[in-house]
LUMDONU-906263 format. One line per field, with one value per residue: residue in three letters; residue number from 1; x, y, z of N, C-alpha, C in turn. Coordinates in Angstrom, 2 decimals, padded with zeros to 5 digits, always signed. Example, Ala and Ser with C-alpha at 12.3 -4.5 7.8 and 13.67 -1.06 7.14 Angstrom:
BEGIN
resn = c(ALA, SER)
resi = c(1, 2)
n_X = c(+013.19, +012.85)
n_Y = c(-005.69, -002.25)
n_Z = c(+007.80, +007.08)
ca_X = c(+012.30, +013.67)
ca_Y = c(-004.50, -001.06)
ca_Z = c(+007.80, +007.14)
c_X = c(+013.20, +012.90)
c_Y = c(-003.30, +000.03)
c_Z = c(+007.80, +007.87)
END
This chain:
BEGIN
resn = c(MET, LEU, ALA, ARG, GLN, ARG, SER, ASN, ASN, LYS, SER, GLU, ALA, VAL, TRP, ARG, PRO, PHE, SER, PRO, ARG, VAL, HIS, ARG, ASP, ILE, PRO, GLY, PRO, GLN, LEU, SER, TRP, LEU, LEU, ASP, PRO, ALA, SER, LEU, THR, LYS, ARG, LEU, ILE, ALA, THR, CYS, PRO, GLY, CYS, PHE, GLN, VAL, GLU, VAL, VAL, ASP, GLU, ARG, TRP, ALA, LYS, PRO, PHE, ARG, SER, GLU, ARG, LYS, ALA, LEU, GLY, ILE, ARG, GLN, ASN, ILE, LEU, ALA, ARG, VAL, ARG, GLN, VAL, ARG, LEU, LEU, CYS, ASP, GLY, VAL, PRO, TRP, VAL, PHE, ALA, ARG, THR, VAL, ILE, PRO, TYR, SER, THR, LEU, LYS, GLY, PRO, VAL, ARG, ARG, LEU, SER, MET, LEU, GLY, THR, ARG, PRO, LEU, GLY, ALA, VAL, LEU, PHE, ALA, ASP, PRO, THR, MET, GLN, ARG, GLY, ARG, LEU, GLU, ILE, ALA, GLY, ILE, ARG, PRO, GLY, ASP, TYR, LEU, TYR, GLN, ARG, ALA, THR, ARG, GLU, LEU, ARG, LYS, LYS, ALA, GLU, ILE, ILE, TRP, GLY, ARG, ARG, SER, VAL, PHE, TYR, LEU, SER, GLY, LYS, PRO, LEU, LEU, VAL, ASN, GLU, ILE, PHE, LEU, PRO, GLY, ILE, ASP, GLY, LYS, ILE)
resi = c(1, 2, 3, 4, 5, 6, 7, 8, 9, 10, 11, 12, 13, 14, 15, 16, 17, 18, 19, 20, 21, 22, 23, 24, 25, 26, 27, 28, 29, 30, 31, 32, 33, 34, 35, 36, 37, 38, 39, 40, 41, 42, 43, 44, 45, 46, 47, 48, 49, 50, 51, 52, 53, 54, 55, 56, 57, 58, 59, 60, 61, 62, 63, 64, 65, 66, 67, 68, 69, 70, 71, 72, 73, 74, 75, 76, 77, 78, 79, 80, 81, 82, 83, 84, 85, 86, 87, 88, 89, 90, 91, 92, 93, 94, 95, 96, 97, 98, 99, 100, 101, 102, 103, 104, 105, 106, 107, 108, 109, 110, 111, 112, 113, 114, 115, 116, 117, 118, 119, 120, 121, 122, 123, 124, 125, 126, 127, 128, 129, 130, 131, 132, 133, 134, 135, 136, 137, 138, 139, 140, 141, 142, 143, 144, 145, 146, 147, 148, 149, 150, 151, 152, 153, 154, 155, 156, 157, 158, 159, 160, 161, 162, 163, 164, 165, 166, 167, 168, 169, 170, 171, 172, 173, 174, 175, 176, 177, 178, 179, 180, 181, 182, 183, 184, 185, 186, 187, 188, 189, 190)
n_X = c(-002.38, -002.54, -005.05, -004.68, -005.40, -006.79, -006.03, -006.46, -005.25, -002.99, -001.43, -002.37, -001.19, -002.71, -003.99, -004.20, -005.42, -003.15, -002.81, -002.01, -002.46, -002.84, -000.57, +001.69, +004.14, +005.91, +009.12, +010.37, +012.02, +011.40, +008.67, +008.31, +009.01, +007.12, +004.76, +005.10, +003.81, +004.96, +007.02, +008.45, +010.54, +011.99, +012.84, +014.40, +016.46, +017.62, +018.57, +020.25, +023.67, +025.16, +024.86, +021.65, +019.20, +016.70, +015.57, +014.03, +012.03, +009.91, +007.43, +004.26, +001.06, -001.34, -003.35, -004.49, -003.86, -006.35, -006.84, -005.75, -007.41, -009.73, -008.98, -008.67, -011.14, -011.89, -013.09, -012.81, -011.96, -010.53, -007.67, -004.54, -001.86, +001.06, +003.77, +006.84, +009.44, +012.79, +014.16, +017.25, +020.20, +023.42, +023.58, +022.33, +019.30, +016.75, +014.03, +011.11, +008.87, +005.54, +003.44, +000.14, -001.77, -004.82, -006.28, -008.08, -007.10, -004.85, -005.37, -005.31, -003.39, -002.26, -001.23, +001.47, +002.60, +002.97, +005.35, +007.71, +010.19, +013.32, +012.89, +011.96, +008.76, +007.66, +008.77, +007.35, +004.68, +004.57, +005.20, +003.06, +000.43, -002.23, -002.28, -003.59, -003.65, -004.77, -005.72, -003.09, -002.15, -001.04, +000.96, +002.11, +004.29, +004.75, +006.68, +005.36, +003.35, +002.17, +003.45, +005.74, +007.18, +007.71, +009.08, +011.38, +012.68, +015.28, +017.01, +019.68, +019.73, +017.05, +014.10, +011.98, +009.61, +008.50, +007.83, +005.29, +003.78, +000.90, -000.90, -003.68, -003.28, -004.33, -004.39, -005.35, -007.86, -007.86, -007.28, -004.41, -002.52, -000.03, +002.30, +004.69, +007.44, +009.52, +012.80, +015.22, +017.81, +017.69, +017.61, +019.00, +019.81, +017.87)
n_Y = c(+025.21, +021.96, +019.52, +016.15, +012.96, +010.08, +006.63, +003.40, +003.93, +005.26, +008.01, +009.90, +012.00, +015.08, +015.59, +018.13, +020.29, +022.73, +025.70, +029.02, +030.13, +027.95, +026.39, +027.94, +027.57, +026.16, +025.86, +028.07, +027.05, +024.29, +024.37, +024.97, +022.55, +020.84, +021.75, +021.37, +020.08, +018.35, +015.46, +014.13, +012.33, +012.83, +015.46, +015.09, +013.46, +015.28, +017.15, +015.79, +015.45, +013.19, +009.72, +008.57, +006.58, +004.01, +002.61, -000.18, -000.43, -001.83, -004.02, -005.14, -006.86, -005.09, -003.43, -000.30, +002.97, +004.83, +007.45, +007.07, +005.11, +006.59, +008.60, +007.05, +005.96, +003.42, +000.54, -000.36, -003.04, -003.80, -004.94, -003.64, -003.16, -002.21, -000.20, +000.80, +003.04, +004.43, +007.30, +007.92, +009.96, +009.67, +007.71, +008.92, +009.30, +011.11, +011.32, +009.73, +007.44, +006.31, +004.14, +003.30, +000.85, -000.16, -003.45, -003.80, -002.03, -003.25, -004.91, -006.09, -004.10, -002.36, -003.86, -004.12, -002.41, -003.75, -004.98, -003.45, -003.40, -001.98, +000.13, +003.52, +004.63, +007.04, +007.37, +005.51, +006.33, +009.00, +008.51, +007.24, +007.60, +007.65, +008.66, +010.53, +013.11, +013.61, +016.18, +017.88, +017.23, +018.43, +017.80, +018.27, +016.26, +014.56, +013.36, +010.33, +010.11, +007.74, +007.79, +009.31, +007.69, +005.48, +006.70, +007.84, +005.86, +004.58, +006.70, +008.84, +011.57, +013.43, +015.36, +017.79, +018.17, +016.87, +017.44, +016.53, +015.42, +014.38, +012.56, +011.31, +009.25, +008.37, +005.66, +004.62, +005.20, +003.97, +004.07, +005.03, +005.78, +008.10, +008.91, +011.27, +011.99, +014.42, +014.19, +014.92, +014.78, +016.00, +018.67, +021.85, +021.11, +021.67)
n_Z = c(+011.29, +009.90, +010.50, +011.67, +010.27, +011.71, +011.69, +012.46, +014.98, +014.17, +012.58, +009.71, +007.18, +006.14, +003.05, +000.66, -001.97, -003.34, -001.46, -000.92, +001.59, +003.38, +002.95, +003.60, +004.86, +003.31, +001.98, -000.56, -002.85, -002.70, -003.05, -005.77, -006.93, -005.80, -006.97, -009.65, -012.58, -014.36, -015.21, -012.37, -012.18, -014.57, -014.07, -011.78, -012.79, -014.56, -012.73, -010.99, -010.55, -010.88, -010.68, -011.17, -009.61, -009.04, -006.13, -004.98, -002.22, -001.11, -002.36, -002.82, -002.36, -000.59, +001.96, +001.14, +002.67, +004.49, +003.41, +000.91, -000.19, -000.34, -002.17, -004.45, -004.70, -003.73, -001.89, +001.64, +002.11, -000.10, -001.76, -002.94, -005.29, -003.88, -004.19, -003.02, -003.24, -003.30, -004.69, -005.85, -005.83, -006.72, -004.73, -002.56, -000.89, -002.36, -002.86, -001.64, -002.85, -003.08, -004.55, -005.34, -006.67, -007.72, -007.86, -009.97, -011.84, -012.82, -015.00, -018.35, -020.71, -018.86, -016.84, -016.96, -015.18, -012.83, -013.05, -012.96, -011.67, -011.14, -012.81, -013.44, -012.51, -013.41, -015.97, -017.45, -017.06, -018.16, -020.76, -021.82, -024.03, -023.25, -020.74, -018.07, -015.65, -012.38, -010.01, -008.23, -004.91, -001.75, +001.15, +004.48, +006.12, +009.09, +011.98, +013.26, +011.42, +009.05, +006.47, +006.99, +008.74, +007.07, +004.93, +006.07, +007.40, +007.14, +007.18, +008.21, +008.66, +009.65, +009.22, +010.82, +009.54, +006.47, +003.06, +000.78, -002.30, -004.15, -006.66, -008.49, -011.17, -014.46, -016.58, -019.64, -018.68, -016.19, -012.67, -010.64, -007.74, -006.94, -004.58, -003.67, -001.80, -000.54, +000.54, +003.21, +002.03, -000.45, +000.01, -000.57, -003.04, -004.76)
ca_X = c(-001.82, -003.51, -005.43, -004.22, -006.43, -006.39, -006.38, -005.90, -004.42, -001.82, -001.80, -002.14, -001.11, -003.90, -003.65, -005.10, -004.93, -002.31, -003.40, -000.96, -002.78, -002.66, +000.78, +002.62, +005.42, +006.75, +010.22, +010.18, +012.57, +010.65, +007.33, +008.30, +009.04, +005.84, +003.68, +005.45, +002.99, +005.74, +007.59, +009.45, +011.69, +012.75, +013.47, +015.45, +017.57, +018.27, +019.19, +021.27, +024.92, +025.81, +024.08, +020.27, +018.70, +015.49, +015.77, +012.74, +012.02, +008.90, +006.39, +003.39, -000.37, -001.60, -004.49, -004.09, -004.28, -007.71, -006.86, -005.45, -008.65, -010.67, -008.51, -008.86, -012.54, -012.02, -013.61, -011.84, -011.45, -009.89, -006.21, -003.93, -000.42, +001.72, +005.21, +007.53, +010.81, +013.56, +014.84, +018.57, +021.21, +024.73, +023.37, +021.65, +017.85, +016.16, +012.56, +010.46, +007.62, +004.63, +002.43, -000.95, -002.45, -005.90, -006.28, -008.85, -006.26, -003.79, -005.87, -005.01, -002.04, -001.74, -000.62, +002.93, +003.03, +003.33, +006.65, +008.66, +011.52, +013.97, +012.59, +011.15, +007.35, +007.42, +009.13, +006.25, +003.46, +004.62, +005.34, +001.79, -000.44, -003.55, -002.13, -004.18, -003.28, -005.72, -005.14, -002.01, -002.43, +000.19, +000.85, +003.27, +004.31, +005.48, +006.91, +004.10, +002.54, +002.56, +004.41, +007.00, +007.89, +008.20, +010.01, +012.63, +013.09, +016.72, +017.78, +020.37, +019.28, +015.59, +013.58, +010.76, +008.51, +008.88, +006.70, +005.00, +002.68, +000.33, -001.90, -004.21, -003.04, -005.22, -003.87, -006.51, -009.00, -007.75, -006.56, -003.37, -002.15, +001.41, +002.74, +006.11, +007.83, +010.86, +013.60, +016.24, +018.97, +017.51, +017.74, +020.18, +020.03, +016.77)
ca_Y = c(+023.87, +021.01, +018.42, +014.84, +011.93, +008.89, +005.37, +002.31, +004.55, +005.89, +009.26, +010.12, +013.41, +015.59, +016.01, +019.17, +021.08, +023.82, +026.97, +029.84, +030.35, +026.71, +025.85, +029.07, +027.19, +025.40, +026.67, +028.43, +026.12, +023.03, +024.62, +024.86, +021.12, +020.25, +022.18, +021.10, +018.97, +017.50, +014.24, +014.32, +011.50, +013.56, +016.62, +014.58, +013.03, +016.50, +017.87, +014.93, +015.57, +011.88, +008.53, +008.48, +005.21, +003.67, +001.51, -000.70, -000.67, -002.85, -004.12, -006.27, -006.60, -004.58, -002.53, +001.11, +003.82, +005.36, +008.58, +006.54, +004.48, +007.67, +009.24, +006.11, +005.54, +001.98, +000.15, -000.68, -004.41, -004.04, -004.90, -002.96, -003.37, -001.05, -000.17, +001.88, +003.16, +005.64, +007.83, +008.27, +010.65, +009.27, +006.92, +009.70, +009.33, +012.43, +011.22, +008.45, +007.39, +005.20, +004.02, +002.39, +000.47, -001.11, -004.70, -003.61, -001.28, -004.11, -005.82, -005.62, -003.60, -001.61, -004.80, -003.96, -001.62, -004.65, -005.60, -002.37, -003.61, -000.70, +001.17, +004.59, +004.67, +008.26, +007.17, +004.76, +007.16, +010.16, +008.03, +006.62, +008.63, +007.67, +009.15, +011.78, +013.32, +014.34, +017.35, +017.72, +017.53, +018.67, +017.53, +018.32, +014.93, +014.71, +012.12, +009.75, +009.80, +006.53, +008.04, +009.79, +006.51, +004.68, +007.47, +008.19, +004.70, +004.29, +007.94, +009.36, +012.95, +013.52, +016.71, +017.90, +018.03, +016.66, +017.79, +015.58, +015.70, +013.16, +012.71, +010.11, +009.19, +007.44, +005.06, +004.00, +005.44, +003.20, +004.91, +004.65, +006.93, +008.25, +009.81, +011.60, +012.68, +014.99, +013.84, +015.93, +014.70, +016.85, +020.06, +022.50, +020.67, +022.18)
ca_Z = c(+011.16, +009.38, +011.38, +011.24, +010.19, +012.46, +011.05, +013.26, +016.00, +013.57, +011.94, +008.29, +006.79, +005.46, +001.69, +000.15, -003.11, -002.88, -001.08, -000.30, +003.01, +004.13, +002.74, +003.63, +005.47, +002.38, +001.42, -001.97, -003.84, -002.66, -003.56, -007.23, -007.24, -005.39, -007.86, -011.05, -013.07, -015.27, -014.64, -011.32, -012.57, -015.59, -013.44, -010.89, -013.64, -015.07, -011.62, -010.36, -011.30, -011.03, -011.00, -010.68, -009.61, -008.30, -005.18, -004.53, -000.79, -000.85, -003.38, -002.47, -002.23, +000.76, +002.09, +001.10, +003.77, +004.32, +002.47, -000.42, -000.67, -000.68, -003.41, -005.56, -004.75, -003.51, -000.58, +002.69, +002.07, -001.40, -001.78, -004.08, -005.43, -003.28, -004.51, -002.34, -003.76, -003.07, -005.87, -005.33, -006.64, -006.19, -003.51, -001.52, -001.14, -002.57, -002.86, -001.33, -003.61, -002.76, -005.60, -004.99, -007.91, -007.46, -008.63, -011.21, -012.78, -013.36, -016.02, -019.70, -020.95, -017.70, -015.89, -017.04, -014.02, -011.73, -013.38, -013.24, -011.09, -010.79, -013.81, -012.85, -012.90, -014.17, -017.38, -018.06, -017.04, -019.06, -022.14, -022.23, -024.62, -022.60, -019.37, -017.59, -014.25, -011.56, -009.34, -007.27, -003.51, -000.99, +002.59, +005.38, +006.74, +010.35, +012.73, +013.71, +010.24, +008.32, +005.39, +007.56, +009.26, +005.94, +004.09, +006.76, +008.21, +007.10, +007.02, +009.39, +008.82, +009.56, +009.39, +011.63, +008.59, +005.08, +002.21, -000.28, -003.23, -004.71, -007.72, -009.12, -012.60, -015.17, -017.80, -020.31, -017.80, -014.94, -011.71, -009.70, -006.92, -006.75, -003.52, -003.80, -000.58, -000.68, +001.71, +003.54, +001.15, -001.64, +000.43, -001.10, -004.42, -005.57)
c_X = c(-002.92, -003.79, -004.91, -005.43, -005.92, -006.87, -005.69, -004.89, -003.11, -002.31, -001.51, -002.06, -002.41, -003.46, -004.69, -004.53, -004.12, -003.13, -002.30, -001.21, -002.46, -001.21, +001.86, +004.00, +006.35, +007.86, +010.04, +010.73, +011.80, +009.26, +007.28, +008.33, +007.69, +004.73, +003.95, +004.66, +003.74, +006.29, +008.67, +010.71, +012.59, +013.50, +014.60, +016.68, +018.34, +019.04, +020.34, +022.56, +025.59, +024.83, +022.69, +019.86, +017.44, +015.82, +014.40, +012.86, +011.07, +007.91, +005.57, +001.93, -000.62, -002.87, -003.97, -004.53, -005.67, -007.76, -006.55, -006.68, -009.64, -010.26, -008.77, -010.31, -012.72, -012.46, -012.48, -011.20, -010.73, -008.37, -005.73, -002.45, +000.24, +003.22, +005.82, +008.99, +011.47, +014.20, +016.14, +019.40, +022.56, +024.59, +022.64, +020.15, +017.34, +014.65, +012.16, +009.13, +006.84, +003.53, +001.42, -001.75, -003.55, -005.81, -006.96, -008.06, -005.26, -004.28, -005.54, -003.61, -001.43, -001.06, +000.91, +003.47, +003.42, +004.69, +007.72, +010.07, +012.11, +013.78, +011.73, +009.72, +007.06, +007.73, +008.02, +005.00, +003.49, +004.86, +004.04, +000.85, -001.83, -003.50, -002.84, -003.84, -004.37, -005.00, -004.02, -002.52, -001.10, -000.08, +002.18, +003.23, +005.26, +005.74, +005.58, +003.17, +003.08, +003.68, +005.75, +007.84, +008.48, +009.29, +011.36, +013.25, +014.60, +017.59, +018.47, +019.88, +017.77, +015.17, +012.32, +009.51, +009.11, +007.63, +006.53, +003.88, +002.14, -000.70, -002.42, -003.92, -004.02, -004.51, -005.00, -007.74, -008.94, -006.85, -005.40, -002.94, -000.65, +001.65, +004.24, +006.51, +009.28, +011.63, +014.68, +017.47, +018.89, +017.67, +019.06, +020.50, +018.96, +016.59)
c_Y = c(+022.91, +019.92, +017.12, +013.91, +010.72, +007.65, +004.26, +002.85, +005.11, +007.07, +009.25, +011.62, +013.80, +016.16, +017.00, +019.78, +022.26, +025.07, +027.80, +030.07, +029.12, +026.22, +026.93, +028.72, +026.43, +026.30, +026.87, +027.45, +024.78, +023.20, +024.48, +023.40, +020.47, +020.57, +021.90, +019.89, +018.02, +016.29, +014.57, +013.53, +012.26, +014.75, +016.19, +014.16, +014.24, +017.24, +017.09, +015.00, +014.22, +010.80, +008.56, +007.02, +005.08, +002.47, +001.05, -001.06, -001.83, -002.85, -005.36, -005.87, -006.19, -003.74, -001.09, +001.85, +004.38, +006.49, +008.13, +005.87, +005.54, +008.33, +008.37, +005.64, +004.04, +001.69, -000.31, -002.06, -004.76, -003.93, -004.17, -003.35, -002.10, -001.19, +001.04, +001.88, +004.43, +006.03, +008.45, +009.04, +010.34, +008.55, +007.63, +009.74, +010.77, +012.41, +009.81, +008.48, +006.14, +005.22, +002.97, +002.12, -000.54, -002.33, -004.51, -002.83, -002.18, -005.18, -005.24, -005.05, -002.86, -002.55, -004.72, -003.17, -002.50, -005.30, -004.56, -002.67, -002.26, +000.38, +002.25, +004.57, +005.90, +008.12, +006.43, +005.64, +008.24, +009.78, +007.45, +007.70, +008.69, +008.30, +010.48, +011.88, +014.10, +015.49, +016.96, +018.05, +017.58, +018.31, +017.76, +017.03, +014.98, +013.36, +011.61, +009.43, +008.53, +006.81, +008.55, +008.60, +005.69, +005.42, +007.69, +007.03, +004.50, +005.54, +008.32, +010.77, +012.99, +014.95, +016.66, +017.72, +017.78, +016.90, +016.76, +016.07, +014.36, +013.52, +011.33, +010.26, +008.19, +006.97, +004.28, +004.09, +004.72, +003.95, +004.22, +005.92, +006.94, +009.32, +010.04, +012.49, +013.13, +014.80, +014.88, +015.91, +015.59, +018.34, +020.65, +022.12, +021.22, +023.66)
c_Z = c(+010.71, +010.40, +010.80, +011.15, +010.93, +011.72, +011.81, +014.28, +015.46, +012.76, +010.45, +008.06, +006.09, +004.11, +001.20, -001.12, -002.58, -002.59, -000.42, +001.19, +003.85, +004.07, +002.78, +004.19, +004.53, +001.85, -000.08, -002.98, -003.86, -003.26, -005.08, -007.67, -006.91, -006.38, -009.34, -011.56, -014.01, -014.52, -013.60, -011.66, -013.55, -014.97, -012.50, -011.69, -014.16, -013.98, -010.99, -011.17, -011.57, -011.43, -010.34, -010.69, -008.76, -007.42, -004.69, -003.06, -000.47, -002.01, -003.07, -002.52, -000.78, +000.75, +002.03, +002.37, +003.47, +003.30, +001.04, -001.02, -001.12, -002.01, -004.64, -005.71, -004.59, -002.07, +000.35, +002.53, +000.76, -001.26, -003.04, -004.13, -004.93, -003.53, -003.84, -002.81, -003.23, -004.39, -005.38, -006.35, -005.99, -004.84, -002.39, -001.84, -001.23, -002.42, -002.45, -002.08, -003.23, -003.80, -005.19, -006.26, -007.59, -008.37, -009.98, -012.27, -013.50, -014.33, -017.39, -019.79, -019.76, -016.70, -015.93, -015.84, -012.84, -011.95, -013.68, -012.76, -010.69, -011.86, -013.14, -013.40, -013.76, -015.65, -018.13, -018.15, -018.12, -020.51, -022.68, -022.77, -023.98, -021.21, -019.15, -016.12, -013.56, -010.86, -008.38, -005.88, -002.78, +000.47, +003.27, +006.19, +007.93, +011.01, +013.30, +012.56, +009.59, +007.32, +005.92, +008.02, +008.12, +005.15, +004.75, +007.53, +008.24, +006.94, +008.33, +009.70, +008.61, +009.84, +010.24, +010.76, +007.20, +004.24, +001.11, -001.17, -003.69, -005.77, -008.06, -010.60, -013.19, -016.43, -018.43, -019.41, -016.47, -013.96, -010.99, -008.98, -006.72, -005.69, -003.69, -002.63, -000.72, +000.63, +001.97, +002.63, -000.07, -001.29, -000.08, -002.54, -005.36, -005.37)
END
């Protein structure tokens, strides 16, 4: 079992590159989604038999979690633009996504990321010819973890563990972190 990181008396999931030994509990169908380096948005739209939509849960300037600061290489006192959304299929939440964009990234043409509204971030990222993606990291997210609380806050059906992936993306060499958490509503659909 992976150790938890503590931050302000709250737990953070431990993010690691995929390892069959460490991540042996991930169900097979979910594993293929977690390890897919292509656009999750594009794959969700292709899989959703009905209406796909982005629901903005929260978007504001905030302090990133400790593990997010570390992934982005930013100091503790630096604020970032944090956007939290649910990706829905026919009104059912399939994915919770949390994007962390450092202030320094939002200068120049990349500032368009602060004005997405309900447009999917993936559509913007994968259409940008300067986009580069860092390594994928995987985490099992449990009750008590920051991300679990945020991702499942309004769900009726909750799981003992939800799996997520994250990557640092670079647009014109500027970093942003995208966390994608698979919710119980997607079970049986993938």
